[in-house]
N, C-alpha and C positions, 0 to 999 in steps of 0.2 A: 841834707842832700840838695835836691832840686830847689833852686831859688834862694839858697842860703848864701849869705855874705862870706867872702873869702876869709875874713877875720874870724868869723864864727866857726868855720870849718877848721881853721888852724888851731883855734882854742879846743875844739872837740878832739882833734888829733893829739893835742897835748895831754888830754885826759885818757888817751888810749884807744879812741875810736879808730878803727881801721877799715870799716866798711861804710860806704855811702851809697844811697839809692839816688840815681840820677836819670831815671827813665823819663820823667817829664822834661828835663833839660835836653836829653838826647832827641826826644820827639820834636821839640821846638827847633833844635839845631838842624834837624833834617828838613823840617817843613818850611822854615822861614826862607831859605834861599830859593826853594822851589816856588813859593808864593811870590817872592820878589821877581823871579824870572817870568812867571805868568803875567804879573802886572806890567812888566817892561815890554812884553810881547803879546798884548791882548788879542790882536787880530789872528795870530798863529793858533790861538786856542778857540777861535770862532770860525775860521775858514781854513779849509785844507789848501785852497789856492786863492791867492789875493784876487778879489773880484775887480779891482781896479787895473792891475797890470798883468794878471794871469800867471804870475810867478808862484811856484809852490812854496809853502811854509815848512816843508818836511824837515829841514835842518833845525827848525825851532821847536816843533812839536814832537820830535823824536824823544821818547822818554829817557833814552840813554844819555842824552845831553843834560837835561835838568835833574834827573835823579842822581847823577854823578855829583852835582853841586851839593845835594843833601848829604850824600855819603862823605864828601870831603869835610863838611862842617861837623858831622858826628865825630870824625877823627879829631878835629880841633877840640871839641868839647871833652872827649875822652882824655886827650893829652892834658887838658886843664885839670881834670879830676885826678889824674896820676900825679901831677905836680902838687896839687892841694893836699893830697893824702900822703905825700912823701913816698910814693911807691914807684916813681919813674925809674925804669931800668932794673927793677927787682922782679924776681920770679919766685914761685913756690913749687915744690915738687907736687906732682899730680896726686900722689897717695900719702901726702904728709899728714 
């Protein structure tokens, strides 16, 4: 699962593996873009209002903005897992 090479996952699927734990990967997928956003906008996470020009940083420190980046990357990671496991576009019955 998490951290495994795509070739190893493909090999495991070939042996019949159909479940993969990716919690660590999804946590990283969520956290990395948020960390990158904070690094790119450090003053917004230090000051509510810019001490130099008096302009508010609200549009940058609003969690809805940067948390959405994390959510989007979790979707990307899940799509990757669906592809790697050969389950993209497949569903199972709830009581199967």
